[in-house]
Backbone as a chain_set.jsonl record, in Angstrom:
{"seq": "MANEVRVPKLGETMTETELIEWVAKEGDKIEVRQVMVVLQTEKTSYELEAVKSGILHIITPINKTIPVNHIIAMLAETPEEYEEIKNISEPD", "coords": {"N": [[0.905, -1.145, 0.07], [0.596, 2.185, -0.813], [2.352, 4.94, 0.749], [1.366, 7.671, 2.242], [2.359, 11.038, 2.029], [2.305, 13.714, 4.376], [1.729, 17.207, 5.108], [3.564, 18.244, 7.927], [2.96, 19.505, 11.235], [4.604, 22.014, 12.254], [4.942, 23.814, 14.36], [3.073, 25.14, 17.309], [1.163, 27.009, 16.635], [1.076, 26.782, 13.891], [-1.001, 26.648, 10.884], [-0.99, 26.422, 8.351], [1.146, 26.071, 5.3], [3.453, 26.953, 2.789], [4.101, 25.237, -0.188], [7.166, 25.274, -1.62], [9.236, 24.361, -3.049], [9.751, 21.371, -4.943], [12.267, 19.061, -4.231], [12.952, 16.567, -4.784], [12.053, 14.718, -7.839], [9.055, 13.809, -9.757], [8.448, 10.352, -9.897], [11.057, 9.801, -8.855], [13.068, 7.416, -7.148], [12.924, 7.219, -3.788], [14.819, 7.458, -0.686], [14.853, 6.748, 2.754], [15.023, 9.577, 4.862], [15.844, 11.304, 2.815], [15.744, 14.416, 1.422], [12.846, 15.785, 0.266], [10.948, 17.669, -0.389], [10.562, 21.472, 0.072], [9.12, 23.408, 2.242], [7.515, 26.428, 3.327], [7.193, 28.373, 6.145], [5.59, 30.882, 8.314], [7.667, 31.661, 9.856], [10.14, 30.262, 8.936], [11.893, 28.202, 6.578], [11.721, 24.797, 5.597], [12.902, 21.661, 5.179], [11.449, 18.863, 4.072], [11.909, 15.582, 4.97], [12.029, 12.211, 3.811], [10.381, 9.617, 5.611], [9.751, 6.975, 4.967], [10.791, 4.717, 2.442], [10.374, 4.653, -1.276], [8.717, 5.167, -4.3], [8.271, 8.247, -5.672], [5.246, 9.915, -5.889], [3.983, 12.874, -6.998], [1.406, 15.032, -5.689], [0.657, 17.536, -4.864], [1.106, 20.786, -6.376], [3.917, 23.139, -6.648], [4.278, 26.392, -5.057], [2.033, 26.755, -3.709], [-0.377, 27.216, -1.039], [-1.114, 25.363, 1.733], [-3.048, 23.423, 3.891], [-1.969, 22.104, 7.358], [-1.397, 18.78, 7.652], [-2.407, 17.955, 5.289], [-2.268, 15.914, 2.243], [0.499, 15.617, 0.284], [1.966, 14.244, -1.312], [2.523, 10.838, -2.471], [4.178, 7.781, -1.715], [4.949, 5.042, -3.495], [5.418, 1.51, -3.029], [6.263, -0.185, -4.933], [7.267, -0.623, -8.426], [4.88, -1.291, -9.912], [2.638, -0.541, -8.383], [3.139, 2.212, -8.322], [2.459, 2.681, -10.894], [-0.245, 2.346, -10.688], [-1.089, 4.539, -8.845], [-0.19, 6.966, -9.954], [-1.914, 8.51, -11.488], [-3.427, 9.84, -9.564], [-4.787, 12.8, -8.437], [-4.644, 16.151, -7.098], [-7.509, 16.978, -5.113], [-10.054, 19.315, -6.331]], "CA": [[0.019, 0.08, -0.027], [1.368, 3.377, -0.914], [2.517, 5.781, 1.99], [0.871, 9.153, 2.071], [3.244, 12.108, 2.53], [1.445, 14.793, 4.529], [2.305, 18.359, 5.844], [3.624, 18.167, 9.288], [2.561, 20.613, 12.116], [5.976, 22.437, 12.673], [4.636, 24.656, 15.442], [1.805, 25.081, 17.899], [0.319, 27.91, 16.048], [0.92, 26.526, 12.49], [-2.072, 26.029, 10.511], [-0.707, 26.122, 6.884], [2.514, 26.31, 4.83], [3.545, 27.027, 1.316], [4.978, 24.412, -0.806], [7.948, 26.122, -2.454], [10.264, 23.478, -4.17], [9.99, 19.782, -4.928], [13.752, 18.731, -4.474], [12.757, 15.347, -5.617], [11.054, 14.641, -8.846], [8.059, 12.642, -9.96], [8.956, 8.942, -10.198], [12.243, 9.285, -8.29], [13.15, 6.406, -6.055], [13.177, 8.035, -2.628], [15.267, 6.67, 0.338], [14.583, 7.292, 4.103], [15.973, 10.762, 5.305], [16.16, 12.037, 1.705], [14.834, 15.549, 1.335], [11.785, 15.592, -0.839], [10.295, 19.113, -0.528], [10.915, 22.471, 0.914], [8.115, 24.236, 2.974], [7.864, 27.776, 3.939], [6.118, 28.726, 7.055], [5.593, 32.242, 8.531], [9.2, 32.019, 10.486], [11.25, 29.566, 8.436], [11.708, 27.266, 5.418], [11.731, 23.507, 6.234], [13.194, 20.608, 4.394], [10.741, 17.685, 4.581], [12.572, 14.361, 4.669], [11.022, 10.989, 3.762], [10.329, 8.779, 6.677], [9.801, 5.781, 4.427], [11.496, 4.746, 1.05], [9.433, 4.337, -2.153], [8.76, 5.822, -5.559], [7.581, 9.416, -5.536], [4.118, 10.585, -6.862], [3.721, 14.344, -6.424], [0.131, 15.451, -5.845], [0.393, 19.148, -4.835], [2.217, 21.679, -7.092], [4.747, 24.113, -5.823], [3.786, 27.739, -4.956], [0.482, 26.571, -3.26], [-0.637, 27.378, 0.386], [-1.73, 24.072, 1.967], [-3.213, 23.11, 5.334], [-1.327, 21.187, 8.009], [-1.894, 17.312, 7.473], [-2.701, 17.925, 3.849], [-1.513, 14.999, 1.675], [1.126, 16.457, -0.782], [2.396, 13.117, -2.27], [2.602, 9.272, -2.065], [5.302, 6.907, -2.06], [4.576, 3.612, -3.904], [6.414, 0.535, -2.683], [6.78, -0.998, -6.247], [6.871, 0.053, -9.746], [3.547, -1.481, -10.267], [1.889, 0.341, -7.325], [3.497, 3.47, -8.905], [1.621, 2.867, -12.061], [-1.67, 2.459, -10.26], [-1.344, 5.776, -8.211], [0.406, 8.15, -10.688], [-2.894, 9.358, -11.944], [-4.046, 10.553, -8.563], [-4.23, 14.286, -8.499], [-5.146, 16.802, -5.982], [-8.89, 17.423, -5.304], [-10.186, 20.8, -6.773]], "C": [[0.812, 1.253, 0.03], [1.283, 4.272, 0.332], [2.044, 7.184, 1.565], [1.976, 10.047, 2.709], [2.342, 13.416, 2.932], [2.326, 16.05, 5.161], [2.422, 18.337, 7.356], [3.279, 19.381, 10.066], [4.103, 20.95, 12.745], [5.96, 23.296, 13.865], [3.435, 24.679, 16.125], [0.808, 25.775, 17.2], [0.148, 27.736, 14.379], [-0.192, 25.902, 11.899], [-2.057, 25.705, 8.848], [0.573, 26.546, 6.562], [2.263, 26.459, 3.382], [4.559, 26.081, 0.884], [5.912, 25.231, -1.722], [8.999, 25.515, -3.335], [10.149, 22.035, -3.775], [11.589, 19.595, -5.336], [13.748, 17.46, -5.199], [11.862, 15.499, -6.77], [10.086, 13.558, -9.03], [8.647, 11.464, -10.389], [10.283, 8.65, -9.707], [12.069, 8.268, -7.17], [13.653, 7.203, -4.752], [13.605, 7.052, -1.399], [14.789, 7.397, 1.604], [15.556, 8.243, 4.365], [16.258, 11.524, 4.092], [15.255, 13.286, 1.719], [13.922, 15.47, 0.135], [11.324, 16.948, -1.357], [10.665, 20.074, 0.435], [9.565, 23.153, 1.103], [8.498, 25.649, 3.438], [6.683, 28.124, 4.903], [6.247, 30.29, 7.363], [6.974, 32.612, 9.112], [10.14, 31.365, 9.684], [10.835, 28.788, 7.194], [12.111, 25.881, 6.04], [11.966, 22.426, 5.232], [12.515, 19.302, 4.862], [11.453, 16.462, 4.023], [11.652, 13.017, 4.664], [11.301, 10.082, 5.004], [10.117, 7.189, 6.229], [10.242, 5.894, 2.977], [10.168, 4.39, 0.165], [9.687, 5.194, -3.389], [7.649, 7.033, -5.52], [6.507, 9.81, -6.46], [3.688, 11.888, -6.185], [2.227, 14.576, -6.572], [-0.196, 16.897, -5.878], [1.585, 19.887, -5.585], [2.885, 22.591, -6.218], [3.951, 25.518, -5.91], [2.282, 27.703, -4.555], [0.485, 26.615, -1.795], [-1.509, 26.132, 0.704], [-1.877, 24.088, 3.494], [-2.182, 22.111, 5.904], [-2.075, 19.756, 7.742], [-2.344, 17.155, 6.05], [-1.883, 16.774, 3.001], [-0.822, 15.649, 0.244], [1.703, 15.343, -1.977], [2.266, 11.752, -1.685], [3.69, 8.626, -2.461], [4.914, 5.516, -2.259], [5.772, 2.709, -3.497], [6.862, -0.325, -3.922], [6.478, -0.286, -7.395], [5.46, -0.22, -10.232], [2.41, -0.695, -9.483], [2.068, 1.789, -7.869], [2.512, 3.693, -10.055], [0.194, 2.979, -11.737], [-1.988, 3.83, -9.52], [-0.886, 7.027, -8.956], [-0.603, 9.048, -11.335], [-3.603, 10.107, -10.847], [-3.636, 11.929, -8.542], [-4.938, 14.903, -7.224], [-6.724, 17.364, -6.058], [-9.038, 18.927, -5.655], [-11.015, 21.32, -5.54]], "O": [[1.689, 1.346, 0.888], [0.209, 4.354, 0.927], [2.431, 7.693, 0.513], [2.435, 9.78, 3.82], [1.752, 14.079, 2.079], [3.449, 15.877, 5.636], [1.389, 18.413, 8.022], [3.331, 20.415, 9.401], [4.653, 20.232, 13.58], [7.05, 23.505, 14.397], [2.532, 24.154, 15.472], [-0.324, 25.301, 17.101], [-0.671, 28.359, 13.704], [-0.477, 24.751, 12.229], [-2.842, 24.981, 8.236], [1.185, 27.293, 7.324], [1.203, 26.194, 2.815], [5.679, 26.026, 1.393], [5.364, 25.884, -2.612], [9.547, 26.141, -4.242], [10.363, 21.561, -2.659], [12.073, 19.884, -6.431], [14.493, 17.292, -6.164], [10.961, 16.337, -6.73], [10.274, 12.462, -8.501], [9.426, 11.563, -11.338], [10.792, 7.554, -9.94], [11.11, 8.266, -6.399], [14.746, 7.768, -4.761], [12.944, 6.053, -1.113], [14.364, 8.549, 1.524], [16.751, 8.002, 4.201], [16.98, 12.503, 4.28], [14.068, 13.159, 2.02], [14.362, 15.07, -0.943], [11.327, 17.271, -2.545], [11.06, 19.71, 1.542], [8.919, 23.447, 0.097], [9.615, 25.953, 3.855], [5.498, 28.161, 4.573], [7.011, 30.941, 6.651], [7.434, 33.736, 8.907], [11.211, 31.973, 9.687], [9.667, 28.714, 6.813], [12.855, 25.905, 7.021], [11.092, 22.321, 4.372], [12.905, 18.706, 5.866], [11.595, 16.298, 2.811], [10.702, 12.85, 5.428], [12.466, 9.864, 5.336], [10.295, 6.279, 7.038], [10.118, 6.943, 2.345], [9.129, 3.956, 0.663], [10.721, 5.851, -3.512], [6.44, 6.853, -5.375], [6.735, 10.026, -7.65], [3.161, 11.971, -5.076], [1.771, 14.288, -7.679], [-1.022, 17.434, -6.616], [2.776, 19.623, -5.42], [2.438, 22.81, -5.092], [3.083, 25.702, -6.764], [1.448, 28.491, -5.002], [1.411, 26.013, -1.253], [-2.509, 25.883, 0.031], [-1.063, 24.62, 4.25], [-1.571, 21.358, 5.145], [-3.302, 19.715, 7.642], [-2.668, 16.013, 5.722], [-0.668, 16.819, 3.19], [-1.495, 16.084, -0.691], [1.83, 15.559, -3.182], [1.929, 11.578, -0.514], [4.182, 8.887, -3.559], [4.57, 4.829, -1.298], [6.938, 3.088, -3.606], [7.806, -1.109, -3.817], [5.581, 0.556, -7.44], [4.904, 0.622, -10.938], [1.386, -0.3, -10.04], [1.084, 2.526, -7.836], [1.847, 4.723, -10.163], [-0.544, 3.658, -12.451], [-3.147, 4.239, -9.593], [-1.244, 8.119, -8.515], [-0.294, 10.18, -11.705], [-4.375, 11.003, -11.187], [-2.461, 12.293, -8.605], [-5.666, 14.257, -6.47], [-7.087, 18.101, -6.975], [-8.175, 19.719, -5.275], [-11.354, 22.502, -5.478]]}, "num_chains": 1, "name": "protein.A"}
């Protein structure tokens, strides 16, 4: 089952963040602790690292403000699973 990548809550008052750069690219093989994306909060920028390995499917594009806990990507465990999830897009 693919693993969801969600926006973490980085501070007690944080409710949203801006996704400013995907460091990893669509379809990249991601390893644990690899930086995937850069998030911008009111106070700082934050490099979000992978907590699991897998093949990256990006759901949320850059330059978008998103709420805490929002799914921004998925990590597929196998190439076959990646093929199944790669058409999932962000809801309107």
